[in-house]
C-alpha positions in Angstrom: 143.0 -35.5 113.7 142.4 -31.8 114.3 138.6 -32.3 114.3 139.0 -35.0 116.9 141.0 -32.6 119.1 138.3 -29.9 118.6 135.6 -32.4 119.5 137.5 -33.5 122.6 138.0 -29.9 123.7 134.4 -29.1 123.2 133.5 -32.1 125.2 135.8 -30.9 128.0 134.0 -27.5 127.9 130.6 -29.1 128.2 131.9 -31.3 131.1 133.2 -28.1 132.8 129.9 -26.3 132.5 127.4 -29.1 133.2 127.8 -28.8 137.0 126.9 -25.1 136.6 123.6 -25.8 134.8 121.5 -25.1 138.0 123.1 -21.6 137.9 122.1 -21.4 134.3 118.5 -22.2 135.4 118.8 -19.3 137.8 120.0 -17.0 135.1 117.2 -18.1 132.9 114.8 -17.3 135.7 116.4 -13.9 136.2 116.1 -13.2 132.5 112.5 -14.3 132.5 111.9 -11.9 135.4 113.6 -9.1 133.4 111.3 -9.8 130.4 108.2 -9.9 132.7 109.0 -6.6 134.4 110.1 -4.9 131.2 108.2 -1.8 130.0 108.5 0.2 126.9 110.9 3.1 127.3 110.8 6.0 124.8 114.0 7.9 124.1 113.2 11.7 124.1 116.2 13.7 122.9 116.6 17.3 124.0 117.0 19.5 120.9 118.6 22.8 120.2 116.9 25.5 118.1 116.8 24.5 114.4 117.0 20.7 115.0 114.4 18.2 113.7 114.8 14.5 114.2 113.3 11.3 112.8 113.8 7.7 114.0 114.8 5.0 111.6 111.7 2.8 111.0 109.9 5.1 113.3 111.2 3.2 116.3 112.3 5.3 119.4 111.5 2.7 122.0 113.2 -0.2 123.7 112.0 -2.8 126.2 113.6 -2.8 129.6 113.4 -2.1 133.3 113.9 1.5 134.5 114.7 2.2 138.1 115.9 5.4 139.9 119.4 5.1 138.6 119.6 2.9 135.5 117.9 1.2 132.6 118.4 -2.5 131.9 117.6 -3.7 128.4 115.4 -6.7 128.1 116.3 -7.1 124.4 119.2 -6.3 122.1 118.1 -3.4 119.9 119.8 -0.6 117.9 118.0 2.7 117.8 119.0 5.3 115.2 117.8 8.8 114.8 118.6 11.2 112.0 118.9 14.9 112.8 118.5 17.7 110.2 120.0 21.1 111.1 118.2 24.1 109.7 119.8 26.9 107.8 121.3 29.4 110.1 122.4 26.8 112.6 125.4 24.5 113.0 125.6 21.3 115.0 127.6 21.9 118.2 129.3 18.6 119.4 131.2 20.4 122.2 127.9 20.9 124.2 125.9 18.0 122.8 125.7 14.6 124.5 125.0 11.1 123.1 126.1 8.3 125.4 129.5 9.9 125.5 132.3 7.5 125.8 130.1 4.4 125.3 131.4 2.0 122.7 127.8 1.1 121.7 127.2 4.7 120.5 128.1 6.3 117.2 127.6 9.7 115.7 128.2 10.2 112.0 127.4 13.0 109.5 128.4 16.5 108.6 126.8 19.8 107.5 123.1 19.7 108.0 122.6 15.9 108.4 123.7 13.7 111.3 122.9 10.1 112.4 123.0 9.0 116.1 122.9 5.3 116.9 123.0 3.3 120.1 122.9 -0.5 120.6 121.2 -1.7 123.8 122.6 -5.1 124.8 120.2 -7.5 126.4 120.8 -7.6 130.1 123.2 -4.6 130.1 122.5 -1.4 132.0 122.9 2.2 131.1 122.6 5.1 133.6 119.4 7.0 133.7 121.4 10.2 133.4 122.6 9.0 130.0 119.1 8.3 128.8 117.7 11.6 129.9 120.6 13.6 128.5 120.5 12.8 124.8 121.3 16.4 123.8 121.6 17.5 120.2 122.4 21.2 120.5 123.2 23.8 117.8 125.0 27.1 117.4 123.1 30.1 115.9 125.1 31.7 113.1 123.6 35.1 114.2 121.6 36.4 117.2 118.7 38.9 116.8 120.3 42.3 116.4 119.0 45.3 118.3 120.2 48.7 117.0 119.6 51.7 119.4 120.3 55.1 117.9 120.1 57.8 120.5 120.0 61.6 119.9 123.2 62.1 121.9 126.4 60.0 122.4 125.9 57.1 124.7 128.8 58.3 126.8 126.5 61.3 127.8 123.5 59.2 128.8 122.7 59.1 132.5 120.3 57.1 134.7 118.2 60.1 135.6 117.1 61.4 132.2 115.2 59.7 129.3 116.8 60.4 125.9 115.0 60.2 122.6 116.0 57.1 120.5 115.0 54.9 117.6 115.1 51.1 117.7 115.5 48.5 115.1 115.3 44.8 115.8 116.3 42.3 113.1 115.9 38.6 113.6 118.9 36.3 113.4 118.9 32.5 113.0 116.1 31.9 115.5 112.7 32.9 114.3 110.0 34.7 116.4 106.4 35.2 115.5 106.6 38.9 116.4 109.1 39.4 113.6 111.3 42.4 113.0 110.6 45.7 114.5 111.4 49.4 113.9 110.1 52.2 116.1 110.8 55.1 118.4 110.9 55.8 122.1 113.6 56.7 124.7 116.5 55.2 126.6 118.3 55.9 129.8 120.9 54.2 132.0 120.0 51.7 134.8 121.5 49.5 137.5 123.6 50.3 140.5 127.1 48.7 140.6 126.5 47.5 137.1 126.1 51.1 135.8 129.8 51.6 136.7 130.8 48.7 134.5 132.4 49.4 131.0 129.5 47.5 129.4 126.5 49.4 130.7 122.9 48.3 131.0 120.0 50.5 129.8 116.2 50.9 130.2 114.0 51.2 127.1 110.6 52.9 126.8 108.9 52.4 123.4 106.4 55.0 122.1 103.7 52.3 122.0 103.3 48.7 123.3 105.0 46.2 121.0 106.0 42.5 121.3 109.7 42.0 120.8 111.0 38.5 120.3 107.6 37.1 121.3 107.7 38.9 124.7 104.1 40.0 125.4 103.3 43.6 124.3 104.7 46.3 126.5 106.4 49.6 126.3 108.9 48.8 129.1 112.0 46.8 128.3 115.6 46.7 129.5 118.8 45.4 128.1 121.0 43.6 130.7 124.7 43.6 130.1 125.8 40.7 132.3 129.3 42.2 132.3 130.3 40.6 135.6 129.0 37.2 134.5 131.6 35.4 132.3 129.0 32.8 131.2 126.6 35.6 130.1 123.6 33.5 131.2 123.0 33.7 134.9 120.0 36.0 134.6 118.7 34.2 131.5 119.0 30.8 133.2 117.1 32.1 136.2 114.3 33.9 134.3 113.7 30.9 132.0 113.6 28.5 135.0 111.3 30.9 136.8 108.7 30.4 134.1 108.4 26.7 135.1 107.8 27.4 138.8 104.4 26.3 140.3 104.0 28.9 143.0 105.4 32.2 141.6 102.9 33.4 139.0 105.2 35.8 137.1 108.8 35.9 136.0 110.1 38.3 133.4 110.4 37.0 129.8 113.7 37.5 128.0 115.9 36.6 125.0 119.5 37.1 123.9 120.4 39.9 121.5 123.4 41.5 119.9 123.3 45.2 120.7 124.6 48.1 118.6 124.7 51.5 120.2 124.7 54.4 117.7 126.0 51.9 115.1 128.8 50.5 117.3 128.8 46.8 118.3 128.5 46.5 122.1 128.2 42.8 122.7 125.6 40.3 123.9 122.8 41.5 126.1 119.6 40.0 127.5 116.5 41.8 126.3 114.0 41.6 129.1 110.6 43.1 130.0 110.7 45.4 133.0 108.7 44.4 136.1 105.4 46.3 136.3 101.7 46.1 136.9 100.3 45.1 133.5 97.8 42.5 132.3 100.6 40.3 131.0 102.9 40.9 134.0 101.6 41.4 137.5 97.8 41.8 137.0 96.4 43.4 140.2 94.0 46.2 140.9 96.0 49.0 142.3 95.2 50.8 145.6 93.3 54.1 145.4 92.4 56.9 147.7 89.0 55.2 148.3 90.7 51.8 149.0 94.1 52.1 150.6 94.1 48.3 151.2 94.1 47.7 147.5 96.9 46.2 145.4 100.5 47.1 145.8 103.7 46.0 144.0 106.6 46.3 146.5 110.4 45.9 146.3 112.6 45.2 149.3 115.5 47.5 148.9 118.7 48.7 150.4 119.2 52.3 151.5 122.1 53.0 149.2 119.9 52.2 146.2 116.9 54.4 147.2 116.2 57.9 145.9 115.0 59.3 149.2 113.3 62.3 147.5 111.6 60.5 144.6 110.9 56.9 145.8 107.9 56.0 147.9 109.6 54.2 150.7 108.9 52.9 154.2 111.3 51.6 156.8 111.6 47.8 157.1 110.4 46.1 160.3 113.7 44.2 160.3 117.3 45.0 159.2 119.4 42.8 156.9 121.6 45.5 155.3 124.6 47.3 156.8 122.8 50.6 155.8 119.1 51.5 155.8 116.6 48.8 155.1 113.4 49.8 153.2 110.5 48.7 151.2 109.6 50.8 148.2 106.2 51.1 146.5 106.7 50.4 142.8 103.0 50.6 142.0 100.7 52.5 142.3 102.6 55.8 141.7 100.3 58.5 143.0 100.9 62.1 141.9 99.1 63.5 144.9 101.5 63.8 147.9 98.9 63.4 150.5 97.7 60.2 148.9 101.3 59.0 148.7 101.8 59.7 152.4 98.6 57.8 153.2 99.8 54.8 151.2 103.1 54.9 152.9 101.5 54.9 156.3 99.2 52.0 155.4 102.1 49.9 154.0 104.3 50.5 157.0 101.5 49.3 159.3 100.7 46.3 157.1 104.4 45.2 156.9 104.7 45.4 160.6 101.7 43.1 161.0 103.4 40.7 158.5 106.6 40.8 160.6 104.8 40.3 163.9 102.8 37.3 162.6 105.9 35.5 161.2 108.0 36.1 164.3 105.1 35.0 166.6 105.5 31.3 165.7 101.7 30.9 165.5 99.4 29.9 162.7 98.5 33.6 162.2 101.6 33.7 160.1 99.7 32.1 157.2 97.2 34.9 157.1 100.0 36.9 155.6 102.3 34.4 153.9 101.4 32.9 150.5 103.1 29.5 151.1 103.5 28.4 147.5 105.2 31.6 146.2 107.4 32.0 149.3 108.6 28.4 149.0 109.4 28.8 145.3 111.2 32.1 146.0 113.3 30.5 148.8 114.2 27.5 146.7 115.4 29.6 143.8 117.4 31.9 146.0 119.1 28.9 147.7 119.7 27.0 144.4 121.4 30.0 142.9 122.9 31.2 146.2 121.8 34.8 145.4 123.6 37.2 147.7 120.7 39.7 147.5 117.9 37.2 147.7 117.6 37.2 151.5 115.3 40.2 151.2 118.2 42.7 150.9 117.4 44.2 147.5 115.7 43.4 144.1 113.2 41.2 145.9 109.6 41.8 144.6 106.3 41.0 146.2 102.7 42.1 145.9 99.4 42.1 147.7 95.9 42.2 146.2 92.9 44.3 147.2 91.2 43.5 150.5 93.6 40.6 151.2 96.4 40.5 153.7 98.4 37.8 151.9 101.8 38.8 150.7 102.9 37.1 147.5 106.5 36.7 146.3 107.0 37.4 142.6 109.3 38.4 139.7 112.7 36.8 140.2 115.2 39.6 139.3 118.9 40.5 139.2 121.0 37.3 139.5 124.3 38.7 138.0 126.1 38.0 141.2 124.5 34.7 142.0 125.8 31.2 141.3 129.0 31.7 143.2 130.2 35.0 141.9 129.9 37.2 145.1 133.0 36.8 147.2 131.5 38.3 150.4 128.8 37.2 152.9 125.5 38.9 153.7 126.1 39.4 157.4 125.9 42.8 159.0 126.1 44.2 162.5 122.4 43.7 163.1 122.4 39.9 162.8 124.4 37.1 164.4 126.6 36.6 161.3 127.8 33.1 162.4 125.5 31.4 159.9 126.0 33.7 156.9 128.2 32.1 154.3 130.3 33.6 151.5 128.6 33.8 148.2 131.4 31.9 146.4 131.3 28.4 147.9 128.6 25.8 147.2 127.7 25.3 150.9 125.7 27.2 153.5 122.1 28.6 153.4 122.2 32.0 151.7 118.8 33.2 152.7 117.7 30.8 155.5 119.9 32.4 158.1 120.1 35.2 160.6 120.5 37.8 157.8 116.8 37.3 157.0 114.6 36.7 160.0 111.4 36.1 157.9 112.9 33.1 156.0 114.8 31.8 159.0 111.8 31.7 161.3 109.5 30.2 158.6 112.0 27.4 158.0 112.9 26.7 161.7 109.6 27.4 163.6 106.9 26.2 161.2 107.3 22.4 160.6 104.4 22.4 158.0 106.2 25.1 156.0 109.5 23.3 156.2 108.0 20.0 155.0 106.2 21.7 152.2 109.5 23.2 151.1 111.3 19.8 151.2 108.5 18.2 149.2 108.6 20.9 146.6 112.4 20.7 146.3 112.1 16.9 145.8 109.7 17.5 143.0 111.9 20.2 141.3 114.9 17.9 141.8 113.4 15.5 139.2 112.2 18.2 136.7 113.2 21.8 136.9 116.7 21.4 138.2 117.9 18.8 135.6 116.4 21.2 133.0 118.6 24.0 134.4 121.7 22.0 134.0 120.8 21.1 130.4 119.9 24.7 129.7 123.5 25.8 130.4 124.9 23.5 127.7 122.0 24.4 125.3 122.5 28.1 125.6 126.3 27.8 125.6 126.0 26.0 122.2 123.4 28.5 120.9 125.7 31.5 121.8 129.0 30.0 120.7 129.6 32.2 117.6 128.1 35.3 119.1 129.9 34.8 122.4 133.3 34.7 120.6 132.7 38.2 119.3 131.5 39.4 122.8 134.6 37.8 124.3 136.9 39.7 122.0 135.1 43.0 122.7 135.2 42.7 126.5 138.2 40.4 127.1 135.9 37.6 128.4 136.2 33.8 128.3 132.6 32.6 128.0 133.7 28.9 127.5 135.5 28.9 130.9 132.6 30.9 132.4 130.1 28.3 131.2 132.1 25.3 132.6 132.6 27.2 135.9 128.8 27.9 136.1 127.9 24.3 135.4 130.5 22.9 137.9 129.3 25.3 140.6 125.6 24.6 140.1 126.2 20.8 140.2 128.1 21.2 143.5 125.4 23.5 144.9 122.7 21.0 144.1 124.7 18.2 145.6 125.0 20.2 148.9 121.2 21.0 148.9 120.4 17.4 148.3 122.3 16.5 151.5 120.3 19.1 153.4 116.9 18.6 151.9 116.7 15.0 150.7 117.2 11.8 152.7 120.5 10.0 152.0 120.6 6.2 151.9 123.9 4.4 152.5 124.9 1.9 149.8 128.0 -0.2 149.1 131.2 1.5 147.9 131.2 -0.4 144.7 127.7 0.6 143.8 128.4 4.2 144.7 131.7 4.5 142.8 131.3 2.5 139.6 129.8 3.9 136.5 126.7 1.9 135.2 128.0 -1.6 134.2 131.3 -1.1 135.9 132.9 -3.8 138.1 135.9 -2.2 139.8 136.4 -3.4 143.4 137.3 -0.7 146.0 138.5 -1.0 149.6 138.8 1.3 152.5 140.3 1.4 156.0 138.2 0.1 158.9 138.7 3.3 160.9 137.3 6.5 159.3 136.1 4.4 156.4 134.7 5.9 153.2 131.1 5.0 152.6 128.6 4.9 149.8 125.7 7.3 149.7 122.6 7.6 147.6 120.7 10.9 147.4 117.9 11.1 144.9 119.3 9.8 141.6 122.9 10.5 142.7 125.3 7.9 144.0 128.8 8.8 145.3 131.4 7.9 148.0 132.1 10.1 151.0 135.2 10.3 153.1 134.5 9.1 156.7 136.5 11.4 159.0 134.4 14.6 159.1 135.0 16.4 162.4 137.9 14.2 163.5 141.0 16.2 164.1 144.5 14.9 162.9 142.9 12.1 160.9 142.8 10.7 157.4 140.3 8.6 155.4 141.6 6.5 152.5 139.9 4.8 149.6 141.8 2.4 147.4 141.7 0.6 144.1 144.5 -1.9 143.8 146.3 -4.2 141.3 144.7 -2.8 138.1 146.4 -4.0 134.9 146.8 -1.1 132.4 148.4 -0.7 129.1 150.1 2.6 128.0 147.3 5.0 127.1 144.6 3.3 129.3 142.8 5.8 131.5 141.1 5.9 134.9 138.6 8.8 135.1 136.4 10.0 138.0 134.6 12.9 139.4 135.4 14.5 142.7 134.0 17.3 145.0 135.6 18.9 148.1 134.1 20.9 150.9 136.7 21.6 153.5 138.8 24.2 155.4 140.9 25.7 152.6 144.6 24.9 152.7 144.3 22.8 155.9 141.9 19.9 155.3 143.1 18.4 152.0 141.8 15.8 149.5 144.5 14.1 147.4 144.8 11.5 144.7 147.7 9.1 144.3 148.7 6.6 141.5 151.3 4.0 142.6 152.2 6.2 145.6 152.8 9.3 143.5 150.6 12.2 144.3 148.7 13.6 141.3 146.9 16.5 142.9 145.8 18.1 146.2 142.6 20.1 146.6 140.9 21.9 149.5 138.2 24.6 150.1 134.9 24.6 148.2 135.2 22.8 144.9 132.2 21.6 142.9 132.0 18.4 141.0 135.1 18.3 138.8 136.3 15.6 136.2 139.8 14.2 136.4 141.5 11.6 134.1 144.7 9.6 134.9 146.5 8.2 131.8 148.9 5.3 132.2 152.3 6.2 130.6 153.4 2.6 130.4 152.1 -1.0 130.7 152.0 -2.4 134.3 150.0 -2.9 137.4 148.6 0.3 139.0 147.1 1.1 142.5 145.2 4.2 143.3 144.4 6.1 146.5 141.9 8.9 147.3 142.7 10.4 150.7 141.0 13.1 152.8 143.4 14.4 155.5 142.5 16.8 158.3 144.7 18.9 160.6 144.1 19.2 164.3 141.7 22.1 164.5 138.6 23.7 162.9 136.2 22.3 160.3 134.6 24.0 157.3 131.7 23.2 154.9 130.8 19.5 154.8 134.3 18.6 156.0 134.7 15.8 153.5 135.5 14.7 150.0 133.3 13.0 147.4 134.2 10.6 144.6 131.9 9.3 141.8 131.8 7.8 138.4 135.1 5.9 138.4 135.7 4.4 135.0 138.5 2.3 133.6 138.9 2.8 129.8 141.3 0.7 127.8 142.9 2.0 124.6 144.3 -1.4 123.5 142.8 -2.9 120.4 142.1 -6.6 121.0 141.5 -9.3 118.4 137.9 -10.7 118.1 137.9 -13.8 120.3 140.3 -12.5 123.0 137.4 -12.4 125.5 139.6 -12.0 128.6 141.7 -9.3 126.8 145.0 -10.9 127.8 146.5 -10.4 124.3 146.1 -14.0 123.1 143.2 -16.3 122.1 143.1 -19.5 124.1 140.7 -22.3 125.1 139.8 -20.3 128.2 138.3 -17.6 125.9 136.1 -20.2 124.2 135.0 -21.5 127.7 134.2 -18.0 128.8 132.1 -17.4 125.7 130.3 -20.8 126.2 129.5 -19.8 129.8 128.1 -16.5 128.6 126.0 -18.3 126.0 124.5 -20.5 128.8 123.8 -17.3 130.8 126.1 -18.5 133.6 128.1 -15.2 133.5 127.7 -11.7 132.3 130.5 -10.1 130.3 131.5 -6.5 130.2 130.5 -4.6 127.1 133.9 -4.8 125.6 134.3 -8.5 126.3 130.8 -9.1 124.9 131.8 -7.4 121.6 135.0 -9.5 121.4 133.0 -12.7 122.1 130.2 -11.9 119.5 132.1 -13.4 116.5 129.3 -13.2 114.1 128.2 -9.8 115.2 124.5 -10.7 115.7 124.3 -9.1 119.2 124.0 -12.5 120.9 126.6 -14.9 122.3 125.9 -18.4 121.2 127.7 -21.8 121.0 128.7 -21.0 117.4 130.6 -18.0 118.7 132.4 -20.3 121.3 133.2 -22.8 118.6 134.7 -20.1 116.3 136.9 -18.9 119.2 137.9 -22.4 119.9 139.0 -22.9 116.3 141.1 -19.8 116.5 142.7 -21.0 119.7 143.5 -24.4 118.0 144.7 -22.6 114.8 142.1 -24.3 112.7 140.9 -22.5 109.6 137.2 -21.5 109.8 
């Protein structure tokens, strides 16, 4: 009798789905198209130091369709890689990333051996960001150790006088071909404001040229303290990124070290080669008495940093500093005073010609401007929002013999970049209206009235501007994602050493790292809106995570809208510039169990304290934010079972705008904590005939299930929903033993 009931019920299921068979044919056609357009995609994990990986069965590829935003699998496949962690390193899960939060991902193992597995479901999508950020990062048990033993106490060392010293460099967990080092030389203080910090920086001069930590052989090194940088890596991040630039030929090489001064631990420093004219650095033929038009290495500097008696300086043809603006000749360094005066006179005349050509608005500008290096220089200063990068100070350039072209080079001194400087770069000699504070993520830091060279190149030369936009679009796909990954990689690498540095200097490197990453993400988002075209898309496409199906609404007036910029998708509030207004985004009638979560990212660019972004759950306000806030994660957790409605609101007062004057929301994800029985496809807490019908429709490719529903419907665990799965669910619904 029970079998007859089962047969009748199955017959009813078939009758219900037969009218939908044309739709099944369409789904088959879509699946055939997916197969036809599929290509082999190779997973390429980003590895920390000391990590080696191997793929199970040698397979690191899957068939699918990759577009700008996501990857859709054309087959069901599980890829597994094994990772071995070398002696001296420890796997660091806090900064690693492997399809985080995805139920199809698993990470197992301990000690020196780990296994990472991910199951691609046929027809299901995963974001491109997830694919490109498989990060297996490690912590070094020890950094290279640099001992500097000076002939006097370090408290007596000054910036003016070299002091005899001995140096011992001992490798830590990370190995370098140059090996350990022991030798002699001298040391003195360095820096301007940083010399006044408790953790001081120093210049090093070895007795002979040596390669330390695989930096090319040189006598001239420095150790940078990064005392004002809680992440410890702003300079490191910039210098390492600079090595990947196309147009700037030289950026200083560097590595992290633990420094001991006369036997006492003094924290983490960056060991870096000092900028100079050398074969492995800036390789130019220096000017001579016979050829004053020869090669020069020049630094744009501020008057309060110049030694007026010792430095070879010339007045700048423009002013960007509140005090004196000068260019200093770093090389050559003539001993003859008459030759020095001749070089200064030539350089002053040459720089005036550069200035006149740029300000003329004519093509003569490009007789003096090396477009590729200037574009790279501007992009890096804007990405990092470097307060000094608008040709105030620590900006290096060179010219070669018998050539009027001025080349930008040697990115240097980014301790106060990436949002740390809480002042602007305006002065009484420029308009100031367009000079932003160094803290926020908005505003052009170097393309403004504080730097007439960059402002005129960007605004008056369309070909230069277009070349800059094209180069940024290129770096947006390569160099910039690598910068964001490098933050996590180096935070993992430094974790043990940073804890000791934090104790020594009362620092919080973990907070500093997160702050740096959040700020840089927000800065890139702002630059994308200035330099890359935005395409409007639907709200649901903009807000849902890959594979998500939440349905959002907004008011007709001042409506939120979806936007796509490069590989980013997000929603934007729609009342920018409209006084006494609000713009509301809603997600309504969401069934949640206690412990279920709704997570999302948000960003705010508004007038602080007056134009406010808020988030509400069931009418109860959860937070308010205003000012300049980079991309930030937030998670709401349901305290009890029920139906929830959510609102994101950007409200403006009746006067003044600031920044982008809007709020942004992205990556909205609903995560259920409830454990459902296999077969409960609709996740309503009971297994019924409707669950079997849903599984049957999925097997006929009439519908597509969410990942969790797919897992619950796959009763035999073979990665495919078939009629046998539907029959099994039906038996459970009818309380028939399998």
